C-alpha positions in Angstrom: 0.0 0.0 0.0 2.9 2.4 0.8 4.3 1.8 -2.7 0.9 2.5 -4.3 0.5 5.7 -2.3 4.0 7.0 -3.2 3.4 6.3 -6.9 0.1 8.2 -6.7 1.8 11.0 -4.9 4.5 11.2 -7.7 1.7 11.3 -10.3 0.0 14.1 -8.5 3.3 16.1 -8.3 3.9 15.6 -12.0 0.3 16.7 -12.8 0.7 19.8 -10.7 4.1 20.5 -12.3 2.6 20.3 -15.8 -0.3 22.6 -14.8 2.2 25.1 -13.4 4.4 24.9 -16.5 1.3 25.5 -18.6 0.4 28.5 -16.5 3.8 30.0 -17.1 3.3 29.7 -20.8 -0.1 31.3 -20.5 1.2 34.1 -18.4 2.6 35.9 -21.5 0.4 38.9 -22.3 -2.5 38.3 -24.5 -4.1 40.9 -26.7 -7.4 40.0 -28.2 -9.0 41.8 -31.1 -12.3 41.3 -32.8 -14.2 42.5 -35.8 -17.9 41.7 -35.6 -20.2 42.2 -38.5 -24.0 42.1 -38.6 -25.7 42.3 -42.0 -29.5 41.9 -42.2 -29.6 42.8 -45.9 -27.9 40.9 -48.7 -29.4 42.5 -51.8 -32.8 42.4 -53.4 -32.7 38.7 -54.4 -32.4 37.5 -50.8 -34.8 37.7 -47.9 -33.9 40.4 -45.3 -32.7 38.8 -42.0 -34.3 40.0 -38.8 -31.6 39.3 -36.2 -28.2 39.3 -37.8 -27.3 42.7 -36.5 -28.6 42.1 -33.0 -26.9 38.7 -32.9 -23.6 40.4 -33.8 -24.1 43.1 -31.1 -24.8 40.4 -28.5 -21.7 38.4 -29.5 -19.5 41.5 -29.3 -21.0 42.3 -25.8 -20.2 38.8 -24.5 -16.6 39.0 -25.8 -16.0 42.4 -24.1 -17.7 41.4 -20.9 -16.4 37.9 -20.5 -14.0 37.1 -23.4 -11.1 39.5 -22.6 -11.5 41.8 -25.5 -11.2 45.5 -24.5 -13.4 48.2 -26.0 -10.3 49.7 -27.7 -9.8 46.4 -29.5 -13.3 45.8 -30.8 -14.8 46.9 -34.1 -18.5 46.3 -34.6 -20.1 46.9 -38.0 -23.9 47.1 -38.4 -25.2 46.7 -41.9 -21.9 47.9 -43.5 -21.2 48.7 -47.0 -18.4 46.8 -48.8 -16.1 49.8 -48.5 -16.8 50.0 -44.7 -15.9 46.3 -44.3 -12.7 46.8 -46.2 -11.8 49.8 -44.1 -12.6 47.9 -40.9 -10.3 45.0 -41.9 -7.5 47.5 -42.7 -8.0 49.2 -39.3 -8.0 45.8 -37.6 -4.7 44.9 -39.4 -3.2 48.2 -38.4 -4.2 47.9 -34.7 -2.8 44.4 -34.5 0.4 45.4 -36.2 0.9 48.3 -33.9 0.4 46.2 -30.8 2.7 43.5 -32.0 5.5 46.0 -32.8 5.1 47.8 -29.4 4.9 44.6 -27.3 8.0 43.8 -25.3 8.3 41.0 -24.5 6.1 39.8 -27.3 2.9 38.2 -26.1 0.2 36.3 -27.9 -2.2 38.0 -30.3 -5.6 36.6 -30.9 -7.9 38.0 -33.7 -11.5 37.0 -34.1 -13.7 37.9 -37.1 -17.4 37.1 -36.6 -20.0 37.5 -39.3 -23.8 37.2 -38.9 -25.6 37.5 -42.3 -26.0 36.0 -45.7 -23.2 34.2 -47.4 -22.7 31.8 -50.3 -20.0 29.5 -51.5 -18.1 32.5 -52.9 -18.1 34.8 -49.9 -19.9 37.1 -47.5 -22.9 39.0 -49.0 -22.8 42.6 -47.9 -25.8 44.4 -49.3 -25.6 44.0 -53.1 -21.9 43.2 -52.9 -19.8 40.1 -52.1 -16.6 39.9 -50.1 -14.8 36.8 -51.2 -13.4 34.2 -48.8 -10.1 34.4 -50.6 -9.9 38.2 -49.9 -10.9 37.5 -46.3 -8.0 35.0 -45.8 
């Protein structure tokens, strides 16, 4: 019984060591950014959605209240034009680049893009326009 207990104790110490080692890795600063888009309309040939914009707003609120995204690092678009979407993606890229350049020591950067609205096999439908998945990547 003594040998069993000491083997179990060693396993417990190893598990605690692994958790603490993981905690040290996670202790690096994390900057979270998000772009949240809600688009009820996708042009005349598609039915207008009722809740895409409100879903996007709620999603953004959850991430700022519970998900570690600061207000300064959030961008929320409500029924944007294609040009507004492109400008928001450029702004997001600039903010992330600025933080990564200024971070010392460098931490982890997480970026989340959330879209609630119509889409098809080619891309996101923004009003009468389409933003291709290829461009999004």
